[in-house]
VEXBAFI-413514 format. One record per residue (C-alpha): residue number from 1; x, y, z. Coordinates in steps of 0.1 Angstrom, whole numbers. Example, Ala and Ser with C-alpha at 12.3 -4.5 7.8 and 13.67 -1.06 7.14 Angstrom:
BEGIN
  roro     c1     c2     c3
     1    123    -45     78
     2    137    -11     71
END
This chain:
BEGIN
  roro     c1     c2     c3
     1      0      0      0
     2     15     34    -10
     3     16     59     18
     4     15     96     13
     5     30    121     38
     6     13    120     72
     7      3    153     87
     8     20    142    119
     9     54    149    103
    10     49    187    104
    11     29    196    135
    12     38    198    172
    13      4    185    183
    14     10    192    220
    15     14    230    212
    16    -19    233    193
    17    -53    240    210
    18    -81    214    203
    19    -98    237    177
    20    -66    239    157
    21    -62    202    158
    22    -97    197    144
    23    -90    221    116
    24    -57    206    106
    25    -70    170    106
    26   -104    180     91
    27   -124    161    117
    28   -150    167    145
    29   -159    150    177
    30   -185    131    158
    31   -157    113    141
    32   -149    105    104
    33   -173     89     80
    34   -166     53     69
    35   -158     66     34
    36   -133     92     46
    37   -117     68     70
    38   -112     43     41
    39    -97     70     20
    40    -73     80     47
    41    -63     44     54
    42    -53     42     17
    43    -35     75     20
    44    -16     69     53
    45    -14     31     56
    46    -22      8     84
    47    -16     17    121
    48     12     -9    126
    49     50     -8    128
    50     72    -18     98
    51     87    -52    105
    52    125    -55    105
    53    144    -76     80
    54    157   -106     99
    55    187   -129     92
    56    178   -165     89
    57    195   -195    106
    58    214   -204     74
    59    229   -170     70
    60    238   -169    107
    61    256   -202    103
    62    275   -191     72
    63    286   -159     90
    64    305   -181    115
    65    331   -189     87
    66    338   -152     81
    67    371   -151     99
    68    406   -150     84
    69    419   -178    106
    70    391   -200     94
    71    400   -192     58
    72    436   -203     65
    73    423   -236     80
    74    400   -242     51
    75    429   -236     27
    76    449   -261     46
    77    421   -286     43
    78    420   -281      5
    79    458   -285      2
    80    458   -318     22
    81    428   -331      2
    82    446   -322    -31
    83    476   -343    -21
    84    452   -371     -9
    85    458   -368     28
    86    422   -375     35
    87    424   -381     72
    88    442   -348     78
    89    418   -329     56
    90    387   -345     73
    91    399   -337    108
    92    407   -301     98
    93    373   -296     83
    94    357   -313    114
    95    375   -288    137
    96    362   -259    115
    97    327   -272    117
    98    328   -276    154
    99    339   -240    159
   100    312   -228    135
   101    285   -247    155
   102    298   -233    188
   103    296   -198    174
   104    261   -204    159
   105    248   -217    192
   106    265   -188    210
   107    245   -163    191
   108    214   -180    204
   109    181   -163    198
   110    176   -140    168
   111    170   -103    175
   112    134   -100    189
   113    133    -65    201
   114    112    -51    172
   115     87    -80    175
   116     84    -72    212
   117     76    -36    204
   118     49    -46    179
   119     33    -69    205
   120     30    -40    229
   121      4    -23    206
   122    -32    -28    214
   123    -53    -49    190
   124    -87    -32    195
   125    -99      3    199
   126   -133     21    206
   127   -136     45    177
   128   -164     70    169
   129   -175     69    133
   130   -204     91    122
   131   -213     98    158
   132   -215     61    167
   133   -189     43    189
   134   -177     11    173
   135   -151    -15    184
   136   -126    -21    156
   137    -91    -33    149
   138    -66     -7    161
   139    -45    -11    129
   140    -74      5    109
   141    -71     38    128
   142    -62     69    108
   143    -53    105    116
   144    -85    123    125
   145   -103     94    142
   146   -120    100    175
   147   -110     74    202
   148   -125     69    237
   149   -102     58    265
   150   -111     42    299
   151    -91     29    328
   152    -73     -3    318
   153    -71      6    281
   154    -39      5    262
   155    -37     36    240
   156    -40     25    204
   157    -23     54    186
   158     -8     88    195
   159    -38    109    206
   160    -44    146    212
   161    -68    147    242
   162   -100    167    236
   163   -118    159    269
   164   -105    143    301
   165   -120    131    333
   166    -94    124    360
   167    -72    108    334
   168    -39     92    345
   169    -15     73    322
   170     14     51    330
   171     41     64    305
   172     70     48    323
   173     80     27    292
   174     85     60    272
   175     95     86    298
   176    109     66    328
   177     85     85    351
   178     79     63    381
   179     43     74    388
   180     12     77    365
   181      9    111    348
   182    -21    133    352
   183    -34    143    318
   184    -53    174    307
   185    -63    192    274
   186    -42    223    278
   187    -16    230    250
   188     21    233    262
   189     52    248    248
   190     64    233    215
   191     98    225    230
   192     83    207    261
   193     99    174    270
   194     81    142    262
   195     70    137    298
   196     56    172    300
   197     32    169    271
   198      2    164    293
   199    -23    168    265
   200    -11    138    245
   201    -17    101    251
   202     10     79    235
   203      5     46    217
   204     13     16    238
   205      9     34    272
   206    -16     23    298
   207    -46     43    312
   208    -46     37    349
   209    -74     59    360
   210   -102     80    345
   211   -116     85    310
   212   -109    106    280
   213   -118    115    244
   214    -89    120    220
   215    -82    125    183
   216    -57    103    165
   217    -28    125    153
   218     -1     99    145
   219     -3     62    135
   220     22     34    128
   221     58     44    124
   222     50     80    131
   223     38     74    167
   224     64     79    195
   225     68     41    199
   226     71     38    161
   227     98     64    160
   228    117     45    186
   229    112     13    166
   230    126     30    135
   231    155     43    156
   232    162      8    169
   233    165     -5    134
   234    192     20    126
   235    213     14    157
   236    243     -9    149
   237    252    -37    173
   238    288    -29    184
   239    315    -56    186
   240    327    -62    221
   241    363    -52    231
   242    373    -88    232
   243    359    -95    198
   244    378    -65    184
   245    410    -77    201
   246    405   -112    187
   247    399    -97    152
   248    431    -77    153
   249    450   -107    167
   250    436   -130    140
   251    447   -106    112
   252    482   -103    128
   253    485   -141    132
   254    473   -148     97
   255    499   -125     82
   256    526   -141    104
   257    515   -176     94
   258    514   -169     57
   259    548   -152     58
   260    564   -180     79
   261    549   -207     58
   262    559   -190     26
   263    595   -184     38
   264    598   -220     50
   265    584   -234     17
   266    608   -212     -3
   267    637   -223     19
   268    629   -260     16
   269    624   -257    -22
   270    655   -237    -30
   271    680   -248     -4
   272    669   -283      8
   273    653   -293    -26
   274    625   -311     -7
   275    596   -327    -26
   276    564   -306    -32
   277    543   -331    -12
   278    566   -329     18
   279    567   -291     16
   280    529   -288     13
   281    525   -309     44
   282    551   -288     61
   283    532   -256     52
   284    499   -272     63
   285    515   -284     96
   286    528   -248    102
   287    494   -233     97
   288    476   -259    118
   289    503   -256    145
   290    502   -218    147
   291    464   -215    147
   292    450   -221    182
   293    420   -242    171
   294    409   -249    206
   295    408   -212    216
   296    373   -204    203
   297    359   -234    223
   298    379   -224    254
   299    367   -188    251
   300    331   -199    247
   301    331   -223    276
   302    350   -198    298
   303    323   -172    290
   304    296   -198    296
   305    311   -205    331
   306    310   -167    337
   307    273   -168    327
   308    266   -194    354
   309    286   -174    380
   310    267   -142    372
   311    233   -159    373
   312    240   -167    409
   313    244   -130    415
   314    212   -120    398
   315    227   -111    365
   316    213   -130    336
   317    235   -129    305
   318    218   -131    271
   319    249   -128    248
   320    281   -145    258
   321    306   -118    249
   322    289    -94    273
   323    305   -114    301
   324    339   -102    292
   325    328    -68    281
   326    315    -61    316
   327    351    -64    329
   328    363    -36    306
   329    334    -11    314
   330    346     24    321
   331    312     41    324
   332    278     29    337
   333    248     49    327
   334    221     40    351
   335    184     47    352
   336    172     61    385
   337    138     46    394
   338    140     11    406
   339    176      5    398
   340    194     30    420
   341    163     36    440
   342    137     12    455
   343    108     22    432
   344     88     25    464
   345     77     59    477
   346     89     65    512
   347     80     93    536
   348    113    108    549
   349    102    141    564
   350     73    153    586
   351     70    190    595
   352     45    195    623
   353     42    219    653
   354     72    239    639
   355     94    208    642
   356    110    189    613
   357    111    151    619
   358    131    128    598
   359    120     91    593
   360    143     61    589
   361    135     31    567
   362    133     24    530
   363    103     14    509
   364     71     -1    522
   365     87    -21    550
   366     70     -6    581
   367    102     -4    602
   368    120     28    610
   369    125     53    638
   370    114     90    640
   371    142    115    647
   372    142    150    658
   373    174    171    655
   374    193    138    648
   375    181    121    679
   376    156     92    680
   377    123    103    696
   378     91     83    705
   379     60     94    686
   380     40     93    718
   381     60    123    731
   382     46    144    703
   383      8    145    702
   384      7    168    672
   385     28    143    652
   386      6    115    663
   387    -25    135    653
   388    -11    142    618
   389     -3    105    613
   390    -38     94    623
   391    -53    119    598
   392    -30    107    570
   393    -40     71    577
   394    -77     79    578
   395    -78    100    546
   396    -64     71    527
   397    -75     42    504
   398    -43     22    503
   399    -36    -10    521
   400     -2    -26    532
   401      4    -63    529
   402     33    -86    537
   403     39   -112    510
   404     37   -147    525
   405     70   -164    528
   406     89   -134    516
   407    103   -121    549
   408    103    -83    547
   409     88    -80    512
   410     58    -57    516
   411     35    -46    489
   412      9    -18    487
   413    -25    -21    472
   414    -35     13    460
   415    -17     45    452
   416     21     46    459
   417     18     80    476
   418    -10     68    499
   419     10     36    505
   420     39     57    518
   421     15     74    543
   422      2     40    555
   423     37     28    560
   424     45     59    580
   425     15     53    603
   426     27     17    608
   427     61     29    618
   428     45     51    645
   429     28     19    659
   430     -7     30    649
   431    -32      1    647
   432    -50      9    615
   433    -78    -16    620
   434    -86     -3    654
   435    -83     33    641
   436   -109     27    613
   437   -133     11    638
   438   -128     40    663
   439   -134     66    635
   440   -153     50    606
   441   -155     68    573
   442   -189     83    565
   443   -183    101    532
   444   -155    110    508
   445   -145    135    481
   446   -121    115    459
   447    -89    130    446
   448    -93    147    412
   449    -68    167    393
   450    -92    196    391
   451    -92    202    428
   452    -59    184    438
   453    -70    171    472
   454    -89    142    488
   455   -113    147    518
   456   -129    121    541
   457   -157    126    567
   458   -153    105    600
   459   -175    101    631
   460   -162     88    664
   461   -182     71    691
   462   -181    101    714
   463   -203    124    694
   464   -176    141    673
   465   -172    145    635
   466   -141    155    616
   467   -131    161    579
   468    -95    151    571
   469    -79    165    539
   470    -46    157    521
   471    -34    171    489
   472    -11    194    470
   473      5    219    496
   474     -3    250    476
   475    -40    240    472
   476    -45    229    508
   477    -26    259    522
   478    -51    282    504
   479    -80    264    521
   480    -65    268    557
   481    -70    298    580
   482    -54    282    611
   483    -25    259    620
   484    -21    234    649
   485      5    243    675
   486      8    224    708
   487    -27    211    705
   488    -42    245    698
   489    -55    261    666
   490    -37    294    660
   491    -37    318    630
   492    -16    304    601
   493     18    318    592
   494     17    312    554
   495     53    325    547
   496     68    302    572
   497     50    272    556
   498     62    282    522
   499     97    284    535
   500     95    249    549
   501     80    236    516
   502    109    250    497
   503    134    235    521
   504    119    200    520
   505    113    201    482
   506    150    212    478
   507    159    177    489
   508    139    163    459
   509    110    152    481
   510     74    154    469
   511     51    172    494
   512     16    165    508
   513     -2    188    532
   514    -25    173    559
   515    -53    193    573
   516    -86    188    592
   517   -118    205    602
   518   -144    199    629
   519   -179    196    616
   520   -213    189    634
   521   -219    153    644
   522   -252    154    625
   523   -234    160    592
   524   -233    127    571
   525   -221    141    537
   526   -195    165    526
   527   -192    186    495
   528   -166    210    481
   529   -181    240    499
   530   -176    223    533
   531   -138    221    528
   532   -129    251    507
   533   -123    273    537
   534   -118    272    575
   535    -94    243    576
   536    -66    238    602
   537    -32    228    588
   538    -17    199    607
   539     16    197    588
   540     36    185    558
   541     49    151    547
   542     78    149    524
   543     84    116    504
   544    108    103    479
   545    117     71    461
   546    149     66    481
   547    182     51    470
   548    187     14    477
   549    212     11    506
   550    232    -15    486
   551    233      8    456
   552    251     35    476
   553    278      9    484
   554    279     -4    449
   555    284     30    433
   556    313     36    457
   557    328      2    447
   558    325     11    410
   559    342     45    416
   560    371     28    434
   561    374      5    404
   562    378     35    381
   563    343     32    367
   564    323     64    365
   565    285     62    372
   566    261     85    355
   567    224     89    362
   568    201     93    332
   569    165     96    341
   570    132    109    328
   571    124    124    362
   572    126    160    372
   573    160    177    377
   574    156    185    414
   575    146    149    423
   576    175    135    402
   577    201    158    418
   578    188    150    453
   579    190    112    448
   580    224    116    430
   581    238    135    461
   582    228    106    484
   583    245     82    460
   584    276    103    457
   585    271    106    419
   586    283    139    404
   587    289    172    421
   588    254    188    420
   589    254    197    383
   590    226    185    360
   591    216    188    324
   592    181    185    311
   593    170    168    278
   594    161    202    265
   595    196    215    271
   596    211    184    255
   597    190    190    224
   598    206    225    220
   599    241    211    222
   600    264    202    192
   601    282    169    193
   602    314    186    204
   603    297    205    232
   604    280    173    243
   605    313    155    245
   606    328    183    266
   607    298    183    289
   608    297    146    296
   609    332    148    310
   610    320    171    338
   611    283    162    343
   612    270    129    357
   613    233    136    361
   614    209    140    332
   615    171    146    337
   616    140    147    316
   617    158    128    288
   618    142    115    256
   619    152     83    237
   620    174    105    214
   621    191    121    243
   622    200     87    258
   623    213     74    225
   624    234    105    219
   625    248    103    254
   626    259     67    249
   627    273     74    215
   628    292    105    228
   629    308     85    256
   630    319     58    232
   631    333     84    209
   632    353     97    239
   633    369     63    243
   634    347     47    269
   635    332     13    272
   636    296     19    282
   637    271     -1    302
   638    235     13    300
   639    206      3    321
   640    170      6    312
   641    135     -8    315
   642    112     10    290
   643    107     11    252
   644    124     45    254
   645    156     29    266
   646    158      3    238
   647    179     23    212
   648    205     33    239
   649    205     -3    253
   650    213    -16    218
   651    240     10    211
   652    257      5    245
   653    286    -20    248
   654    265    -37    275
   655    228    -31    276
   656    214    -40    310
   657    176    -45    312
   658    155    -48    344
   659    141    -83    349
   660    111    -74    372
   661     97    -42    358
   662    114    -41    324
   663     95    -44    292
   664    101    -73    268
   665    115    -48    243
   666    143    -37    267
   667    151    -73    276
   668    153    -85    240
   669    176    -55    231
   670    200    -60    260
   671    230    -82    267
   672    222    -87    303
   673    190    -88    325
   674    190    -80    362
   675    168   -105    380
   676    165    -82    410
   677    165    -48    392
   678    193    -38    415
   679    223    -16    406
   680    245    -36    431
   681    241    -67    408
   682    258    -47    380
   683    288    -40    403
   684    289    -78    411
   685    287    -86    373
   686    316    -62    366
   687    337    -79    392
   688    329   -113    377
   689    336   -100    342
   690    371    -88    352
   691    378   -122    367
   692    366   -140    336
   693    389   -118    314
   694    418   -126    336
   695    410   -163    332
   696    408   -159    294
   697    443   -143    295
   698    456   -172    315
   699    440   -196    289
   700    455   -177    260
   701    490   -176    276
   702    487   -213    282
   703    474   -223    247
   704    496   -202    225
   705    531   -216    235
   706    520   -250    224
   707    513   -237    189
   708    545   -217    190
   709    565   -248    199
   710    549   -269    172
   711    555   -243    145
   712    591   -237    156
   713    597   -275    155
   714    585   -277    119
   715    607   -247    109
   716    637   -262    126
   717    631   -296    108
   718    629   -279     74
   719    660   -258     81
   720    679   -289     92
   721    666   -310     64
   722    648   -334     88
   723    615   -352     83
   724    586   -335    101
   725    587   -344    138
   726    549   -341    141
   727    521   -345    116
   728    492   -320    111
   729    467   -346    125
   730    489   -351    156
   731    491   -313    160
   732    453   -310    159
   733    451   -338    186
   734    475   -318    209
   735    458   -285    203
   736    423   -297    208
   737    429   -322    237
   738    449   -299    258
   739    425   -270    251
   740    394   -289    262
   741    410   -304    293
   742    439   -284    308
   743    431   -249    296
   744    394   -252    307
   745    405   -257    343
   746    418   -221    343
   747    383   -209    335
   748    373   -219    370
   749    398   -197    388
   750    381   -173    412
   751    386   -135    407
   752    415   -121    426
   753    408   -104    459
   754    418    -69    448
   755    404    -71    413
   756    380    -41    419
   757    409    -19    430
   758    424    -19    395
   759    415      6    368
   760    395     -8    338
   761    417    -20    310
   762    419      2    280
   763    395     -9    253
   764    420     -4    225
   765    448    -24    241
   766    461    -54    221
   767    451    -89    231
   768    488    -98    237
   769    508    -74    259
   770    546    -72    258
   771    547    -94    289
   772    524   -120    273
   773    544   -121    241
   774    576   -126    261
   775    560   -155    282
   776    547   -172    250
   777    581   -169    232
   778    600   -181    264
   779    578   -211    269
   780    577   -219    232
   781    615   -220    231
   782    616   -243    262
   783    591   -266    245
   784    608   -267    211
   785    642   -274    226
   786    629   -302    248
   787    605   -318    223
   788    626   -314    191
   789    657   -324    211
   790    640   -357    222
   791    629   -363    186
   792    664   -359    173
   793    677   -381    201
   794    652   -409    192
   795    662   -406    155
   796    699   -407    164
   797    693   -440    182
   798    677   -454    150
   799    641   -453    162
   800    614   -455    135
   801    598   -422    126
   802    565   -434    141
   803    582   -439    175
   804    600   -406    174
   805    568   -388    166
   806    550   -406    194
   807    577   -394    218
   808    573   -359    204
   809    536   -357    209
   810    537   -372    244
   811    566   -348    254
   812    546   -318    241
   813    515   -329    261
   814    536   -335    292
   815    551   -300    289
   816    515   -287    289
   817    506   -307    321
   818    535   -291    340
   819    529   -256    324
   820    492   -255    334
   821    503   -252    371
   822    525   -222    362
   823    496   -205    344
   824    474   -204    375
   825    493   -172    385
   826    508   -149    359
   827    534   -134    382
   828    531   -151    416
   829    547   -184    425
   830    526   -215    426
   831    551   -232    450
   832    527   -233    479
   833    497   -254    489
   834    471   -232    473
   835    491   -228    441
   836    495   -265    437
   837    463   -278    451
   838    439   -248    452
   839    422   -258    420
   840    413   -295    422
   841    400   -295    386
   842    436   -291    374
   843    446   -324    389
   844    414   -340    375
   845    423   -327    340
   846    458   -340    343
   847    446   -375    352
   848    420   -373    324
   849    447   -362    299
   850    470   -390    310
   851    442   -415    302
   852    438   -399    268
   853    475   -401    261
   854    476   -437    271
   855    448   -444    246
   856    466   -422    220
   857    498   -442    225
   858    487   -478    231
   859    451   -482    217
   860    452   -497    182
   861    424   -477    166
   862    442   -445    178
   863    475   -458    166
   864    460   -463    131
   865    444   -429    130
   866    473   -409    144
   867    503   -430    134
   868    516   -438    169
   869    533   -468    184
   870    540   -482    219
   871    568   -467    240
   872    586   -483    270
   873    589   -471    306
   874    624   -458    302
   875    612   -435    274
   876    584   -422    297
   877    609   -414    324
   878    629   -394    299
   879    598   -376    287
   880    587   -366    322
   881    622   -354    331
   882    625   -332    301
   883    589   -318    304
   884    593   -309    340
   885    619   -284    331
   886    592   -259    320
   887    577   -258    355
   888    611   -250    371
   889    622   -225    344
   890    590   -205    344
   891    590   -203    383
   892    625   -189    381
   893    614   -164    354
   894    585   -153    376
   895    610   -147    405
   896    632   -125    384
   897    601   -105    372
   898    589   -100    408
   899    624    -91    420
   900    635    -67    392
   901    609    -58    367
   902    579    -50    389
   903    601    -31    414
   904    616    -11    386
   905    581     -2    373
   906    570      9    408
   907    601     30    413
   908    595     47    379
   909    559     53    387
   910    569     70    420
   911    593     92    401
END
């Protein structure tokens, strides 16, 4: 269906009054005619999101072969097949296929984020056509349609509200606003932030209260959720630091292999005059030796072990490379509500009788003390405080309940703000059941946005009647003529109350005023006229969604680890700064989404270096912030739970979604999901990620010397005119069998104790540091001297080539068995009980590998496959004696490094 330009593309609907909307869209409150609606459907298209092009399983499988090292292995398989070494060729192809399958499985699920967004859209809508309300498929809505909304409805398209009745909408998935937003019909400034456009109802959001009539202004891809969906399709999935390092390493290694194989081939052809078949096998052997075939499997399994470890700490990993990426994170951009905070409104301040009380406790757990001037004080000592708390509990519809079997897990049935007041009353020891029996409710004026307060009428059993009121402080204050001081009603001091309101609000707290009025006992109903004047103000209650106690500790832990924490929220600036101060994030400065929109990219890059708190942010703001941090050289983890967070989650190096309150869109776009929605779990995951990277380094520094030793043996044999001491198939056996046994044990090493006191590693640093290259070359030389030396010794004694090669392979594997103990610590000695026996899996792997080598050496089918023969006990003694040299020499090398190199580095750093 061809679609013409939608009027939504040119108009800021929130800035236009209802009459202007009707004129632009040529519609009335009676709705469109069926004929006009059909014409517009043809013109603008269906109200649904454009599906994303997905990559099928076959393409995903083929993509696993797009790697230069795989190309070299496949070329080696072709060469061995061409010279009819079918076993060698088959095993090489088998190894390539195994690695491809591992990569295919590792990718797991295909990208489902856009499908999840589409599933969030409602399927039915109540639409007015020719003055009649009809229920019809939401995808047939067009601009100009009139839609009715009621509590519980999901908004079917972007609507400009024409009439509202106490309408509240949960827009948290788009704005991050923790509480439902009160809607109205008043136009706002054209540059108003998304969360401040109170006259619009957005597609996919939920109506939590009230009713409304609205006109469709945007459908399909032009709705706010559609715009985010389109943005999500354009955001690239970034390669992780480890994958970038592996790619650079693969390119470097490929060039080195090709050059070494070419030089060796040329030398053998021109100097040694070897046969082409022999030289081709030598070149294949070199390639197979130098390529660490087992490394992809070891990396995948090591990361998978990290996934299991993190799951135990409430971090669910969806994409394996994210495990390692967490270890290199330099900036965490965190949402505020529910991640850094509890997502439970908590009363923290009470101002009554000219005294400011603070209240301990977090969330809906009814435990916490009242303090006055920093000292704990009993509520019973303050009758005016007790009176205010009774009034707040009576003028209330919420109910507190403890979840069965969940310890201190309390939930509120009703409005979160009222829940905070009920919790406050519980902390004061007020028995609410007894209170409601003592002063039963007779009548009520419900809270409505038009009058901004709630009032309830109560009668006690002593012939008294009271009206209790709670609401917006400015509104309630205007209704009060007196205030309660020491149990007496005295004239109100309005300026003083305004001063206290500013002081409490300055801490980011939301305020409610509590008042009362004595009425005749005979009165059984109340109306607005009864409460508009003559009230007595009891006091103010300040409440906030407080920081999680464990999040405060986790932020500090991250900062000590060199990780900067930034708060990006859809909430208001004052609240964001107040919470950030309690979390020790930033230095009091904040930037709003509107300010970010006015900044150039260079200005934004400069700003993010100094500002850590961002408020009233849009999806574009979040995406720009993440991109700017990455452009500044940072590895970014981004948390989020709503649809509005999805583009930034996808762009971040590690997207972190909330498992409890997060949308499916956020979860499908992210690399990690927090089971407990807690920032502290991110800090734990970073710690595990650093440990996993260290273990990967240990695995690499263990695997590569084997390949180096094998390659150098082949080069030495060609230079000396000797027959190959090891065949390509035997090389593959050594590479794969040691990788899947010995090197895997290093993946189970626990993180070092001081791992979170180090700065994050630089994202652009090479996979192999100078120290690692030295260690690999050093161990490779030890192995080639010992292994090739024994091969030449066996040949000098007249041993058949099969026996000499069997000794070579077993010596090489035995070298690995000793060297795996060295690899447990990169610099520290393993000559202690923990170093030798701290990882029982190492000993199990050694025993398993010994069993494999016995089969390799003595089992006839293996002898036929790999060309091995039996060896005697004396030969084994010689193999063990030579192989043990690597353990001794590497421990001596570590000692020299600790004594001289590390000391020299520390001295230079002090200078």
